[in-house]
C-alpha positions in Angstrom: 101.5 -96.0 -54.8 98.4 -97.3 -52.9 97.4 -95.5 -49.8 97.6 -97.3 -46.4 95.0 -97.9 -43.8 97.1 -97.5 -40.7 96.6 -97.3 -36.9 97.3 -94.2 -35.1 101.0 -94.8 -35.4 103.0 -92.7 -37.8 105.8 -94.7 -39.2 107.6 -91.8 -41.0 111.1 -90.7 -40.4 112.5 -89.3 -38.3 110.1 -90.5 -35.6 106.7 -92.0 -35.0 106.8 -90.0 -31.7 108.3 -86.7 -31.3 108.5 -84.1 -28.4 107.9 -80.4 -28.5 109.1 -78.5 -25.5 107.9 -75.0 -24.6 110.1 -73.3 -22.1 108.1 -71.2 -19.6 109.9 -69.1 -17.0 108.2 -68.8 -13.6 109.2 -67.1 -10.3 111.4 -67.8 -8.6 113.9 -67.9 -11.5 115.5 -71.1 -10.2 112.5 -73.1 -11.3 112.1 -73.8 -15.0 109.0 -75.7 -16.4 109.0 -77.7 -19.5 105.7 -78.6 -21.0 105.8 -81.6 -23.4 103.3 -82.9 -25.7 103.2 -85.8 -28.3 103.0 -84.4 -31.7 103.4 -87.2 -34.3 100.2 -89.4 -33.9 97.9 -89.3 -37.0 94.3 -90.3 -37.1 94.4 -93.1 -39.5 91.4 -95.5 -39.7 92.1 -98.9 -38.1 90.6 -102.3 -37.3 91.2 -103.2 -33.7 90.7 -106.5 -31.9 91.8 -107.7 -28.5 94.5 -110.4 -28.4 94.4 -112.9 -25.5 97.4 -111.3 -23.9 97.9 -110.6 -20.3 99.0 -107.1 -19.8 99.1 -105.1 -16.7 96.6 -102.2 -16.8 98.2 -98.7 -17.3 98.5 -96.7 -14.1 98.0 -93.5 -16.1 94.2 -93.7 -16.0 91.8 -91.5 -13.9 92.2 -90.9 -10.2 94.6 -93.8 -9.7 97.1 -92.1 -12.1 96.7 -88.6 -10.4 97.2 -90.1 -6.9 100.2 -92.1 -8.1 101.7 -89.0 -9.5 101.3 -87.0 -6.4 103.0 -89.7 -4.5 106.0 -89.7 -6.9 106.3 -85.9 -6.6 106.2 -86.2 -2.8 108.8 -88.9 -2.7 111.2 -87.1 -4.9 110.7 -83.8 -3.1 111.9 -85.3 0.2 115.4 -85.0 -1.0 115.2 -81.3 -1.9 116.0 -79.8 1.4 119.4 -78.1 1.4 119.6 -77.4 -2.3 119.5 -73.9 -3.7 117.8 -74.7 -6.9 115.3 -77.2 -8.4 113.8 -77.8 -11.9 110.3 -78.8 -12.5 109.0 -80.6 -15.6 105.4 -80.6 -16.6 104.3 -83.6 -18.6 101.1 -83.1 -20.7 100.3 -86.7 -21.4 97.2 -87.2 -23.5 96.4 -90.2 -21.2 96.4 -88.1 -18.1 93.7 -85.8 -16.7 96.2 -83.3 -15.4 99.9 -82.5 -15.7 102.6 -84.4 -13.8 105.2 -82.2 -12.2 108.6 -83.6 -11.4 110.8 -81.8 -9.0 114.3 -82.7 -8.4 117.6 -81.1 -7.1 119.6 -79.4 -9.8 123.3 -80.4 -10.1 125.8 -77.6 -9.5 127.7 -78.9 -12.6 126.4 -77.2 -15.6 126.9 -80.1 -18.0 125.3 -82.6 -15.6 122.4 -80.3 -15.0 121.7 -80.4 -18.8 121.7 -84.2 -18.7 119.2 -84.2 -15.8 116.7 -82.6 -18.2 117.5 -85.3 -20.7 116.9 -87.9 -18.0 113.5 -86.6 -17.2 112.7 -86.3 -20.9 113.7 -89.9 -21.5 111.8 -91.2 -18.5 108.7 -89.4 -19.6 108.7 -90.8 -23.1 109.3 -94.3 -21.9 106.5 -93.8 -19.3 104.1 -92.8 -22.0 105.0 -95.0 -25.0 107.2 -98.1 -24.1 105.5 -101.3 -25.3 105.6 -103.1 -22.0 103.3 -101.1 -19.5 104.9 -103.0 -16.6 108.4 -101.7 -17.6 109.8 -105.1 -17.2 107.9 -105.6 -13.9 109.5 -102.6 -12.1 108.3 -99.3 -10.6 109.4 -96.9 -13.4 108.6 -93.8 -11.3 110.9 -95.1 -8.5 113.6 -95.7 -11.2 113.6 -92.0 -12.0 114.3 -91.1 -8.4 117.0 -93.6 -8.1 118.7 -92.5 -11.2 118.6 -88.8 -10.2 120.1 -89.5 -6.9 122.9 -91.5 -8.6 123.5 -88.7 -11.1 123.7 -85.8 -8.6 127.3 -86.2 -7.5 128.7 -86.7 -11.0 130.9 -84.1 -12.7 130.8 -85.0 -16.4 128.1 -85.3 -19.0 129.5 -88.7 -20.1 129.1 -90.1 -16.6 125.6 -88.7 -16.4 124.6 -90.3 -19.8 125.9 -93.6 -18.6 123.3 -93.5 -15.8 120.5 -92.9 -18.3 121.8 -95.8 -20.3 121.9 -97.9 -17.1 118.2 -96.9 -16.4 117.1 -98.0 -19.9 119.0 -101.3 -19.6 116.7 -102.3 -16.8 113.8 -102.4 -19.3 115.3 -105.6 -20.7 115.0 -104.5 -24.3 118.2 -103.8 -26.2 116.4 -101.9 -28.9 115.4 -99.1 -26.5 118.4 -97.0 -26.1 119.8 -93.5 -26.2 122.4 -92.3 -28.7 124.6 -89.2 -28.7 124.0 -86.2 -30.9 126.9 -87.3 -33.3 125.5 -90.7 -33.4 122.1 -89.4 -34.2 123.5 -87.3 -37.1 125.0 -90.5 -38.6 121.6 -92.2 -38.3 119.8 -89.3 -40.0 122.5 -89.2 -42.8 122.1 -92.9 -43.4 118.3 -92.5 -43.6 118.4 -89.4 -45.9 120.8 -91.1 -48.3 123.8 -88.6 -48.5 127.1 -88.7 -46.6 130.7 -87.8 -46.8 132.7 -90.8 -45.9 134.2 -94.0 -47.3 131.1 -96.0 -48.4 130.9 -98.7 -45.7 127.8 -100.2 -44.0 128.9 -101.8 -40.7 127.0 -103.4 -37.8 127.8 -105.0 -34.5 127.4 -108.8 -34.2 124.9 -109.4 -31.3 126.9 -112.4 -30.0 130.5 -111.3 -30.4 130.3 -107.6 -30.5 132.5 -107.5 -33.6 131.9 -104.8 -36.1 131.1 -106.6 -39.4 130.9 -105.1 -42.9 127.3 -105.4 -44.2 128.0 -103.9 -47.6 130.2 -101.5 -49.6 128.6 -98.8 -51.7 129.4 -99.3 -55.5 132.5 -97.5 -56.6 133.2 -96.1 -53.1 136.7 -95.8 -51.6 136.1 -98.9 -49.4 134.9 -101.0 -52.5 137.9 -99.8 -54.5 140.2 -100.9 -51.7 138.8 -104.5 -51.8 136.8 -104.4 -48.6 134.1 -107.1 -48.7 130.9 -108.1 -47.1 131.7 -110.2 -44.0 135.0 -108.6 -43.3 135.6 -107.4 -39.6 136.5 -103.9 -38.9 139.3 -104.1 -36.2 140.7 -100.5 -35.9 140.0 -97.0 -37.1 142.9 -94.6 -37.0 144.8 -97.0 -34.8 142.0 -97.2 -32.2 140.7 -100.6 -31.3 137.0 -101.0 -31.8 136.2 -103.5 -28.9 132.8 -102.6 -27.6 132.1 -99.8 -30.1 128.6 -99.7 -31.7 128.1 -99.6 -35.3 126.7 -96.1 -35.2 129.8 -94.9 -33.3 132.1 -96.6 -35.9 130.2 -95.0 -38.7 130.6 -91.6 -37.2 134.5 -92.2 -37.0 134.5 -93.2 -40.7 132.7 -90.1 -41.8 134.3 -86.7 -42.3 135.0 -83.8 -44.6 135.7 -84.5 -48.3 139.5 -84.4 -48.9 140.4 -85.9 -45.5 141.2 -89.6 -45.1 140.9 -92.4 -42.5 142.9 -95.5 -41.8 141.2 -98.8 -41.1 142.4 -102.2 -40.2 140.3 -105.1 -41.6 140.2 -108.8 -40.9 139.2 -110.9 -43.8 136.2 -112.8 -42.7 136.8 -115.7 -45.0 140.3 -116.5 -43.9 141.7 -118.1 -40.8 142.7 -115.8 -38.1 146.4 -115.5 -39.0 148.5 -112.4 -39.5 148.2 -112.4 -43.2 144.4 -112.0 -43.0 144.7 -108.6 -41.3 145.5 -105.6 -43.4 145.5 -101.8 -43.0 144.4 -99.4 -45.7 144.0 -95.7 -45.9 140.7 -94.6 -47.4 140.0 -91.1 -48.8 136.6 -89.5 -47.8 134.3 -88.6 -50.7 130.7 -87.6 -51.3 128.8 -90.8 -51.2 125.2 -91.1 -52.6 123.6 -94.0 -50.8 121.2 -95.6 -53.1 120.1 -98.7 -51.3 119.2 -100.5 -54.7 121.3 -102.2 -57.2 120.0 -104.3 -60.1 121.0 -106.7 -62.8 119.5 -108.9 -65.6 120.2 -112.5 -65.4 119.7 -114.5 -68.7 118.0 -117.8 -67.8 117.4 -120.9 -69.8 114.2 -122.6 -68.8 113.7 -126.5 -68.9 111.9 -126.2 -72.2 114.8 -124.3 -73.8 113.3 -120.9 -73.7 115.8 -118.1 -72.8 114.3 -115.6 -70.4 115.4 -112.6 -68.4 115.2 -112.5 -64.7 115.5 -109.1 -62.9 117.8 -109.2 -59.9 117.2 -106.5 -57.3 119.3 -106.1 -54.2 117.9 -104.0 -51.4 120.6 -102.9 -48.9 118.6 -100.9 -46.4 115.2 -99.2 -45.9 116.2 -95.5 -46.3 113.8 -92.7 -47.3 114.6 -93.3 -50.9 114.1 -97.1 -50.9 110.6 -97.2 -52.4 111.3 -94.7 -55.1 114.6 -96.2 -56.1 112.9 -99.7 -56.2 110.1 -98.3 -58.5 112.7 -96.9 -60.8 114.7 -100.1 -60.9 111.5 -102.1 -61.7 110.5 -99.7 -64.5 113.9 -100.1 -66.1 113.9 -103.9 -65.9 110.3 -104.1 -67.2 111.4 -101.9 -70.2 114.2 -104.4 -70.9 111.7 -107.4 -71.1 112.2 -109.0 -67.7 109.8 -111.9 -67.0 110.6 -112.8 -63.5 112.3 -111.3 -60.3 114.6 -112.1 -57.5 114.6 -109.7 -54.6 117.6 -110.0 -52.4 117.2 -109.0 -48.7 120.1 -110.9 -47.5 122.3 -108.8 -45.0 119.7 -106.1 -44.9 119.4 -105.1 -41.3 116.3 -103.1 -41.8 115.7 -99.3 -41.4 112.5 -97.3 -41.7 109.4 -99.3 -41.1 107.4 -97.1 -43.5 109.9 -97.7 -46.3 109.3 -101.5 -45.8 105.6 -101.0 -46.2 106.0 -98.8 -49.2 108.3 -101.3 -51.0 105.7 -104.1 -50.2 103.0 -102.1 -52.0 105.1 -102.0 -55.2 104.6 -105.9 -55.4 101.0 -106.3 -54.1 97.4 -105.7 -55.3 94.1 -105.1 -53.5 93.5 -104.4 -49.8 96.1 -106.8 -48.4 97.3 -106.7 -44.9 100.9 -105.8 -44.8 101.6 -106.2 -41.1 99.8 -106.4 -37.7 101.1 -104.1 -35.0 100.3 -104.8 -31.3 100.3 -101.9 -28.9 101.1 -101.8 -25.2 97.6 -102.6 -24.3 97.6 -105.9 -26.4 95.4 -104.4 -29.2 96.2 -105.8 -32.6 96.0 -103.1 -35.3 96.3 -104.3 -38.9 98.0 -102.0 -41.4 96.3 -102.6 -44.8 96.7 -101.3 -48.3 93.8 -99.6 -49.9 93.1 -100.5 -53.5 96.7 -101.3 -54.3 98.1 -101.8 -57.8 101.4 -103.7 -58.2 103.9 -102.5 -60.7 104.4 -106.0 -61.9 102.9 -109.4 -61.4 105.7 -111.4 -62.7 106.9 -114.4 -60.6 108.9 -113.4 -57.6 111.2 -115.0 -55.1 112.8 -113.3 -52.1 116.3 -114.2 -50.7 116.8 -113.9 -46.9 119.3 -115.0 -44.4 120.2 -114.6 -40.7 121.1 -111.0 -41.2 117.7 -110.0 -42.7 116.1 -108.1 -39.8 113.3 -105.7 -38.8 111.8 -104.0 -42.0 113.3 -106.8 -44.1 111.2 -109.3 -42.1 108.2 -107.1 -42.4 108.5 -107.0 -46.2 109.4 -110.7 -46.5 106.3 -111.6 -44.4 104.0 -109.4 -46.3 105.1 -110.9 -49.7 105.1 -114.4 -48.4 101.9 -114.5 -46.4 99.9 -112.8 -49.1 101.0 -115.5 -51.6 103.1 -113.1 -53.7 106.6 -114.8 -53.2 108.4 -117.7 -52.0 111.3 -117.2 -49.5 114.7 -118.8 -50.2 117.7 -118.8 -47.9 118.2 -119.0 -44.1 116.0 -118.3 -41.1 115.8 -114.5 -40.6 117.2 -112.6 -37.5 113.9 -112.3 -35.6 113.4 -108.8 -34.7 109.5 -108.4 -34.3 109.5 -104.9 -32.6 109.0 -101.4 -33.9 111.0 -98.4 -32.6 110.1 -94.7 -32.5 113.1 -92.3 -32.8 112.8 -89.0 -30.9 115.3 -86.2 -31.1 115.8 -84.8 -27.5 116.5 -81.3 -26.5 120.3 -81.6 -26.6 120.4 -83.2 -30.0 120.7 -86.8 -28.7 118.0 -89.3 -29.7 116.0 -91.9 -27.9 114.9 -95.2 -29.6 111.9 -96.6 -27.9 110.2 -100.0 -28.6 106.6 -98.8 -29.0 105.0 -101.9 -30.6 105.3 -105.5 -31.5 104.3 -106.8 -34.9 103.0 -110.1 -36.4 103.1 -111.1 -40.0 99.8 -110.9 -42.0 99.3 -114.6 -41.1 99.7 -113.7 -37.4 103.2 -115.4 -37.1 105.3 -114.0 -34.3 108.7 -113.1 -35.7 110.3 -111.7 -32.6 113.3 -113.9 -31.4 112.0 -116.5 -33.9 112.6 -115.2 -37.3 111.0 -116.4 -40.6 111.8 -119.9 -41.8 112.2 -119.8 -45.7 110.2 -122.2 -48.0 113.5 -123.5 -49.4 116.8 -123.6 -47.5 120.0 -122.4 -48.9 122.9 -122.4 -46.6 125.3 -119.4 -46.0 128.3 -121.7 -46.7 127.2 -121.8 -50.3 127.6 -118.0 -50.5 130.7 -116.1 -51.5 130.7 -112.7 -49.9 133.5 -111.1 -51.8 131.8 -112.0 -55.0 128.5 -110.7 -53.7 129.9 -107.2 -53.4 131.4 -107.5 -56.9 128.0 -107.6 -58.7 127.4 -104.1 -57.6 130.0 -102.7 -60.1 127.7 -103.9 -62.9 124.2 -102.5 -63.0 122.6 -103.6 -66.2 124.4 -106.9 -67.1 124.9 -110.1 -65.2 128.2 -110.7 -63.5 130.0 -113.9 -62.8 129.3 -113.4 -59.1 125.6 -113.8 -59.6 126.1 -116.9 -61.8 128.2 -118.4 -59.1 125.8 -117.7 -56.2 124.2 -121.0 -55.3 121.1 -119.3 -53.8 120.5 -117.4 -57.2 120.6 -120.8 -58.8 118.0 -122.2 -56.3 115.9 -119.1 -56.9 116.0 -119.5 -60.7 114.9 -123.1 -60.2 112.0 -122.1 -58.0 111.0 -119.5 -60.7 110.8 -122.1 -63.3 107.9 -123.8 -61.3 105.9 -120.6 -61.2 103.3 -119.6 -63.7 104.1 -116.2 -65.4 101.5 -113.6 -64.4 102.7 -110.7 -66.5 103.1 -107.0 -65.9 100.4 -104.7 -64.2 98.4 -102.6 -66.5 
């Protein structure tokens, strides 16, 4: 796989940005100092040019930053009189000439006191890396003081964490959020590709909050029970799922092999009547999460020639996505495939680096894969270096309104570099990149650290990518779509009956064969 020429933003899992904390004891013993440094920035070569964006200058530069920090410490310290203990956190920011010390009153409730540290940890990471240097046009230093005051009288960790979530919500970015240690474990499991569970991918609909099944793992307990893409998850073990995130629901579905879980499902393709609800008990098993499934579609061209089209479905961008994609293409090439359909429908994204790695499988040369825009408005292209595609056979890409994030990066890279045409519906429109940082208590902070534009400088955020050829979702059959995953090397009736596949085959007929890479 070709190397990448990247800006100084490491896109590897688990985080582009991570924190290392060194605990240093001082006297008196009631004071604890934590020194933090950013550790995951790499020195990749990059091109940089200034975009005509209006951004507020960072207040972390030079004397202005130092003076601002002193005022912050002073303002927070005013509330310390009368408390027996305090905590000090020293932030070693690469953008600052000297450390910033934050002093605040320590809660007498142990579990709340632990969350206070998480609060400062969260606040500091946002302060250093959040994409909007104005923090949604608010004084971020004052926001720490306000949240600390609100947290002090609380008695439970859950209540304290809600204050952190409230602070993050003021940034106006739904993708910047904190998740619990259990939710973070689920995230890591999903990225690593191994889990004990029932084989369901679920996600919360942005508009309704309903938990919708994105896919079922082939041969999993959920697939065997007849749960399909588009079904709504209503209850888990008798508990209603109103307001529950997809990550929290996934945690409830997972558990030790040999145990079971009861789920109530609403068939997404039927009217909302009692008969469309059903409850099933699913055994938990070891699930190998390969994000790739593939088939061969025999196809007769207009001139009567019978050819083979390789169909590759990518469910998510996990750590194994690129390697699994390479393996699938090698297998299909060995079977004489002459063209490809890459299906990114219902793929919500995942690891950005996985999306870039998959793009390199299909592209040659020094192509730009994506343009990132940092918090100062600098555009930083990420380019291939002497790339060699595994195949140059004609390619089309299927997308829909649930193709998001890394799916849009991949679709944009293939489309804008002239490698593939897009077929389907306009994509979701998530043009932001998040870092994932594990905090000291095992929770994790997702921070939007950059925006991105496609190689042709198209802004995707809240807009999406409009395909070259429209294919409405009403033409799709979700239950059949999941059925193809039971057959890996031969075409199934579900693919033959998928109207978007038929449109894709027609589009491939109009493309000139280019042959395999050598």
